[in-house]
C-alpha positions in Angstrom: 91.3 14.7 3.7 88.5 14.1 2.2 86.7 10.0 2.7 86.6 10.1 -1.1 89.3 11.6 -3.7 87.3 14.8 -5.4 88.9 14.2 -8.3 86.9 10.7 -9.4 84.8 10.9 -12.2 80.7 11.7 -11.0 80.4 8.1 -11.9 82.5 6.0 -9.4 81.5 8.7 -6.9 77.5 7.3 -7.4 79.0 3.9 -7.4 79.5 4.3 -4.1 77.0 6.9 -3.1 73.5 4.2 -3.7 76.0 1.1 -1.6 75.9 3.4 0.7 71.9 5.0 0.6 71.6 0.9 0.8 72.9 0.8 4.1 70.9 4.1 5.8 68.5 1.9 4.9 69.3 -1.9 5.8 70.4 -0.6 9.2 67.2 1.9 9.2 65.8 -1.4 9.2 67.6 -3.6 11.5 67.5 -1.0 13.5 64.1 -1.2 14.3 63.5 -4.6 14.2 65.7 -4.2 17.4 63.7 -2.0 19.5 60.2 -3.7 18.6 62.3 -7.8 19.4 63.2 -6.0 22.8 59.6 -5.0 23.4 58.0 -7.7 22.5 59.7 -10.5 24.4 59.7 -7.8 27.4 54.9 -8.0 26.9 55.3 -11.4 27.0 58.2 -12.0 29.9 56.7 -8.8 31.7 53.1 -8.3 30.5 51.1 -4.5 30.5 52.6 -4.1 26.6 52.0 -1.0 26.5 54.0 0.2 29.7 57.4 -2.3 28.1 57.6 -1.1 24.8 56.6 2.3 26.1 59.9 2.5 28.2 62.1 0.4 25.7 61.5 2.6 23.2 62.2 5.9 25.2 64.8 4.1 26.3 66.3 3.2 22.8 65.0 7.1 21.8 67.4 8.4 24.5 70.4 6.5 24.0 70.2 7.2 19.8 70.4 10.6 21.3 73.3 9.4 23.1 74.1 8.0 20.1 74.7 10.7 18.1 76.3 13.2 20.1 79.3 10.7 21.0 79.4 10.4 17.1 81.1 13.9 17.5 84.6 12.7 19.4 84.8 10.7 15.8 87.6 12.5 15.1 89.5 10.1 13.1 89.2 6.9 10.7 85.2 7.5 10.6 85.5 4.7 8.2 86.2 2.3 10.1 84.8 3.2 13.1 81.3 3.3 11.1 82.3 -0.7 10.3 83.0 -1.8 13.6 80.3 -0.4 14.9 78.2 -2.5 12.7 79.9 -5.0 13.7 78.7 -4.1 17.9 75.5 -3.7 15.8 75.4 -7.5 14.7 76.8 -8.9 17.9 74.5 -7.4 20.7 71.6 -7.2 18.5 71.9 -10.6 17.0 71.3 -12.2 19.9 69.8 -9.9 22.5 67.0 -12.0 22.4 68.6 -15.4 22.7 70.3 -13.1 26.2 66.6 -12.4 27.3 65.3 -15.6 26.9 68.0 -17.5 28.7 68.4 -14.8 31.5 64.5 -14.2 32.7 65.4 -16.9 35.0 68.2 -16.8 36.6 68.5 -12.6 36.7 66.9 -11.3 39.8 66.2 -7.8 38.2 65.6 -9.1 34.3 64.4 -4.9 33.9 68.1 -3.7 34.5 69.5 -6.3 32.1 66.3 -4.9 29.5 67.2 -1.4 29.5 71.0 -2.2 30.1 70.8 -3.8 26.5 68.9 -1.4 24.9 70.7 1.4 26.1 73.3 -0.5 24.2 71.5 -1.4 20.9 70.1 2.2 20.7 73.9 3.6 21.8 75.3 2.3 18.7 72.6 2.7 16.7 72.1 5.9 17.0 75.7 6.4 16.0 75.5 5.4 12.9 73.1 7.2 11.3 76.2 10.8 12.2 78.6 8.2 11.0 77.3 7.5 7.4 76.2 11.0 7.4 80.4 12.1 7.7 81.0 9.7 5.2 78.9 11.0 2.2 79.0 14.6 3.0 81.9 15.1 0.3 79.5 12.9 -2.8 76.8 14.9 -1.8 75.5 18.4 -1.2 74.4 19.4 1.8 70.7 19.3 1.2 70.9 16.1 -1.0 72.8 14.9 2.2 70.1 14.9 4.9 67.0 14.9 2.6 68.3 11.2 1.1 70.0 9.6 3.8 67.2 10.2 5.9 64.4 9.4 3.5 65.9 5.8 3.1 66.6 5.2 7.1 62.5 6.1 7.5 61.4 4.2 4.6 63.4 1.0 6.3 61.4 2.5 9.1 58.9 1.6 7.0 59.2 -1.9 6.5 60.4 -3.6 9.7 56.9 -1.6 11.1 54.8 -3.7 9.0 57.1 -7.0 8.2 57.8 -7.5 11.4 54.2 -8.5 12.8 53.2 -9.8 9.7 56.5 -12.1 8.8 59.0 -12.0 10.5 57.7 -13.3 14.3 54.9 -15.6 12.1 57.3 -17.6 10.2 60.6 -16.7 11.8 59.7 -16.3 15.9 61.5 -12.9 18.0 65.0 -15.2 18.3 65.3 -16.7 14.5 64.5 -13.1 14.1 67.2 -11.3 16.3 70.3 -13.7 15.1 69.0 -12.5 11.1 69.0 -8.8 11.2 72.5 -9.1 13.5 74.0 -11.2 10.5 72.4 -7.9 8.4 74.6 -5.1 10.5 77.7 -7.7 9.5 77.1 -7.8 6.3 77.2 -4.5 5.4 80.1 -4.5 7.3 81.6 -7.0 5.2 80.1 -4.8 2.5 81.9 -1.5 3.9 84.5 -3.1 3.8 84.9 -3.9 0.1 84.0 -1.1 -0.7 86.2 1.5 1.1 88.9 -0.9 0.6 91.3 1.8 -0.8 90.6 4.0 2.2 91.7 1.4 5.1 95.1 1.4 6.5 94.3 -2.7 7.7 90.7 -4.8 7.0 92.6 -8.1 8.1 91.2 -7.7 11.2 87.8 -6.2 10.6 87.7 -8.7 7.9 88.8 -12.1 10.4 85.9 -10.3 12.7 83.3 -10.3 10.0 83.4 -13.6 9.5 83.9 -14.5 13.1 80.3 -13.0 13.7 78.8 -14.6 10.6 79.8 -18.1 11.1 78.1 -17.4 14.8 75.3 -15.3 14.1 74.4 -18.4 11.7 74.8 -20.5 13.5 72.6 -18.8 15.9 69.7 -18.7 13.7 70.3 -22.4 12.4 70.3 -23.5 16.5 67.3 -20.6 17.4 64.7 -23.6 18.2 66.8 -25.1 20.5 68.3 -22.1 22.2 63.9 -21.2 22.8 64.0 -25.1 24.4 67.1 -24.7 26.9 65.7 -21.2 27.7 62.3 -22.6 28.7 63.5 -25.7 30.6 64.3 -23.5 33.0 61.2 -22.1 33.1 58.3 -25.3 32.3 59.2 -27.5 34.7 57.8 -30.3 32.8 59.5 -31.4 28.8 58.5 -29.5 26.3 56.3 -31.5 23.4 55.7 -28.0 21.5 56.6 -24.4 21.6 56.3 -21.6 18.7 55.2 -17.5 18.7 53.0 -15.6 17.0 51.8 -12.5 15.9 50.0 -12.5 19.5 51.8 -14.7 21.8 54.6 -17.3 22.8 52.6 -21.1 23.2 55.1 -23.4 25.4 52.7 -27.3 25.4 54.5 -29.5 28.1 53.6 -32.9 29.1 54.9 -35.0 31.9 52.7 -38.5 30.8 50.5 -37.9 32.3 49.6 -34.0 32.8 49.6 -31.8 29.7 49.5 -28.1 30.7 49.5 -25.6 28.0 51.2 -22.0 29.4 50.1 -18.6 26.1 53.4 -16.8 27.3 54.0 -18.0 30.1 50.9 -18.0 32.4 49.3 -21.7 32.5 45.7 -21.8 30.8 45.0 -25.2 31.7 46.5 -28.7 32.9 44.5 -31.8 31.7 44.6 -33.3 35.1 41.8 -30.2 36.1 41.0 -28.1 33.4 37.2 -30.5 33.3 37.0 -28.4 37.0 37.2 -25.1 35.0 35.3 -25.4 32.1 32.6 -28.0 33.7 32.1 -23.9 35.6 32.1 -22.4 33.1 29.5 -23.5 30.8 27.7 -25.2 32.2 25.5 -23.1 35.0 24.8 -21.4 32.2 23.8 -24.2 29.5 21.4 -26.2 32.8 19.3 -22.5 33.5 18.9 -22.0 29.2 17.1 -25.4 28.0 16.6 -24.1 24.5 20.0 -22.4 24.2 20.8 -23.6 20.8 23.2 -20.8 19.4 26.2 -20.3 21.0 29.2 -17.8 20.9 32.4 -18.2 22.2 35.4 -15.2 21.9 38.6 -16.7 23.2 38.3 -20.6 24.2 40.4 -21.1 20.8 42.0 -24.8 22.4 38.7 -26.0 22.1 37.5 -27.0 25.8 34.3 -24.4 26.3 33.4 -25.8 23.6 33.7 -29.5 23.9 31.3 -29.0 26.8 28.2 -27.0 25.1 28.9 -29.5 22.7 27.5 -32.3 25.4 23.8 -30.3 24.7 21.8 -31.7 22.6 19.8 -29.2 21.3 23.2 -27.5 20.0 22.7 -26.0 16.5 25.7 -24.5 16.3 28.6 -22.8 18.2 30.6 -20.0 16.4 33.9 -19.5 17.8 35.9 -16.3 17.7 39.3 -16.5 18.8 42.3 -13.7 17.7 45.4 -16.0 17.4 45.1 -18.5 14.1 48.2 -20.6 14.7 45.9 -21.6 18.6 42.6 -22.1 16.8 44.7 -24.6 14.2 46.9 -26.2 16.1 43.2 -27.8 18.3 42.0 -28.6 15.5 45.4 -30.3 14.2 47.3 -32.2 16.1 47.0 -35.8 17.8 47.8 -34.9 21.6 45.6 -32.2 21.8 42.2 -33.1 19.6 42.2 -36.0 21.8 42.2 -33.4 24.9 39.1 -31.6 23.3 37.7 -35.1 21.8 37.9 -32.6 18.5 34.9 -30.4 19.6 37.2 -27.7 16.7 35.9 -30.1 14.0 32.2 -30.3 14.7 30.0 -30.0 12.1 28.3 -27.1 13.8 31.1 -25.6 14.6 32.6 -22.5 13.0 35.9 -20.9 14.0 36.5 -17.7 12.7 40.1 -15.8 13.8 40.2 -11.9 14.1 39.8 -9.3 17.2 36.3 -10.2 19.0 35.9 -6.7 20.4 35.6 -5.4 16.4 33.9 -9.1 15.4 30.7 -7.8 18.1 31.0 -4.6 16.2 30.6 -6.1 12.8 27.8 -8.4 13.9 24.5 -8.9 14.1 23.2 -12.0 15.2 21.9 -12.5 19.0 22.5 -15.7 20.7 21.2 -18.0 23.7 24.7 -18.0 25.2 27.7 -16.2 24.8 31.2 -17.5 26.3 33.6 -15.3 26.9 36.8 -17.4 27.5 39.4 -14.5 27.8 43.6 -14.9 29.3 43.6 -12.7 32.6 43.4 -9.1 31.9 47.5 -8.3 32.2 47.7 -5.6 29.5 46.1 -2.6 27.8 44.9 -5.4 24.7 43.0 -7.3 27.0 42.2 -5.1 29.6 40.2 -4.0 26.6 37.9 -6.7 26.1 37.2 -6.6 29.5 36.2 -2.7 30.3 32.2 -1.6 29.9 31.6 -0.4 26.2 32.6 -3.7 25.3 30.0 -5.5 27.5 27.6 -3.1 26.0 29.0 -4.2 22.4 28.8 -7.7 24.0 25.3 -7.2 25.3 23.5 -6.3 21.9 24.3 -10.1 20.6 22.9 -11.2 23.3 18.5 -12.5 22.9 16.3 -10.9 25.5 16.5 -14.1 27.2 20.4 -15.0 26.7 23.0 -15.3 29.0 26.6 -14.5 29.6 29.6 -15.7 31.4 32.8 -14.7 31.6 36.0 -15.5 33.7 37.0 -13.1 36.2 40.2 -14.3 37.9 40.8 -15.5 40.9 38.7 -13.2 43.5 41.2 -14.9 46.4 44.5 -13.9 45.0 43.0 -10.8 42.6 40.2 -10.1 44.8 40.2 -5.9 43.1 40.1 -6.9 39.1 37.5 -9.9 40.9 35.1 -7.8 42.0 36.1 -4.7 38.9 35.3 -6.6 36.5 32.0 -7.2 38.0 31.5 -3.7 38.5 32.0 -2.5 35.1 28.9 -5.6 33.8 26.9 -4.5 36.5 27.6 -1.2 35.3 27.4 -2.0 32.0 23.7 -2.6 32.2 23.1 -6.6 33.2 22.6 -8.4 36.5 25.2 -10.2 37.9 25.3 -13.7 39.1 29.0 -13.7 40.8 30.6 -17.6 41.3 33.7 -19.1 41.4 35.1 -23.3 41.6 38.3 -24.5 42.9 41.3 -25.9 40.2 44.1 -27.0 42.0 46.0 -26.2 38.9 44.8 -21.8 39.7 43.6 -22.1 42.3 40.4 -20.5 44.2 39.0 -19.5 40.1 36.2 -16.4 40.3 33.3 -15.9 36.8 30.5 -13.8 36.7 27.2 -14.4 35.0 25.6 -11.6 32.5 22.5 -11.4 32.1 19.1 -8.7 31.2 16.2 -10.6 33.9 17.5 -11.8 37.5 19.1 -15.3 37.0 17.4 -18.3 38.8 20.4 -21.9 38.7 18.5 -24.5 36.1 18.3 -28.0 37.1 19.1 -29.4 33.0 23.0 -30.5 33.6 24.5 -32.5 31.3 24.9 -35.8 32.0 28.3 -36.9 32.5 29.9 -34.6 34.1 33.1 -35.0 36.9 32.9 -32.2 39.2 29.4 -30.0 39.1 26.2 -30.8 40.1 22.9 -28.2 41.0 23.9 -28.7 44.6 28.0 -28.1 44.0 27.0 -24.6 41.6 24.8 -23.9 45.1 28.2 -23.7 47.2 29.7 -21.9 44.5 27.3 -18.2 44.9 29.4 -18.3 48.2 31.9 -15.7 48.8 34.3 -16.2 52.8 35.0 -13.1 54.3 38.6 -12.9 52.6 36.9 -12.9 49.2 34.1 -10.9 49.3 32.5 -8.0 47.0 34.5 -4.4 47.5 34.5 -1.7 45.8 36.4 -0.1 43.1 36.2 1.8 39.7 34.7 1.0 37.0 36.3 -0.4 33.7 36.5 1.7 31.0 39.0 2.2 27.4 40.4 5.3 28.9 41.5 4.3 32.3 42.0 0.7 31.9 41.7 0.7 35.8 41.7 -3.5 35.9 44.8 -3.4 34.2 46.4 -1.9 37.1 43.9 -3.4 39.4 45.7 -6.8 38.3 49.5 -6.3 38.3 49.5 -4.4 41.6 47.8 -7.4 43.3 49.6 -10.0 40.9 52.5 -8.9 41.4 52.5 -7.7 45.4 51.6 -11.9 45.8 54.4 -13.3 42.8 56.4 -11.5 44.7 56.3 -13.8 48.1 
């Protein structure tokens, strides 16, 4: 028996067609958003964004294929089944982000949970379009049916891919986005119940479930920040005083009164107890050797700590800071608890802050600098790994004056020995003289740096007064490496191999496993 009686007037049929085509648009948008949420959370929590997105997309598409295949076994009650699927997608997709964040620290094998959840969502999404097309089959000719459904489907996918990084994540965060689009799926179910009330034997149960899910998901949306706080409380030892998601990373700041810590995607960036050791070691050996350095470039370092150290030198005339994340530089420019730490360095009249991709900026830059400080996060994924490549360093060299210096934070030569020497070897292969050194930072352990120069480096004595940690004598000691951190032969990190990312992941995962 046809789902819609063929004797209905054409106008009435059209009234049903267009809402269903809009439904195709909505469910496609929701489906892609769930996929992007899973991939983003996986890259946040597990690192290596390319691998995580690739595996999530693969599992998701395979599961959609399984769902499409299973749709053939739905013989009766197609409309009711479609509505139930929408309710299930709304439930599972809506809670997916909060579930992943909440269980990350409590599940022994998080990947099993991740891919299981992606598989369930994928199967349900795979059921949606075939069922919808069967609902529409008596209302449109086959060629129109296929073209219109898939047109709305693909337009929805395009909208999701644009809105997700530009609007949804920056302004709502992953957990809210998940609940919001779960609500959209449930509203599609509501819509369908009203649209096909005459075709359904009984809609009481479906209506009740839809109402319950709307209330639950609305509550989840309203309390999403508390959910994230609960999830992160188990991850971080100290109370969270600020947290937010940006298109690029999850920023969490913790504090216990004496110690304030910054975490990006769960990785510690600094502790106020000892960050001076890290930043003094990063900045002052280079500046001490450049008594005339007036024009400085800082890449990364959006917390303003490196800039704070640079401003201790009276000869500094201008500092250009390029950091990808506007939210990061904004926080360390405006938040009082953070500006006290960097001594309001980003508000100094000599400092110009620009938010953008450092690689792109360097390629367009035609200015030369006396000293360049490269303070990027560790190369835990391919988007960061490109900033440690020979291509990047060769581009960097073009922005350096002939007698200028560059210093690069280079991860730990103790915990990630091969990764550290890969950075050094890559810089050397890019045409620089290299001067590797390391410093002990209690919050991190033994940490590595490398100075790059166009002539052999000669340590200077012109240190800024009042340093807490560094001195000419202590720097000389930093140049010496014990036996367990001696240089190793590694491949050069190139854009086409990303050797460093593979080394970094292998070494740190081995350490964390112990």
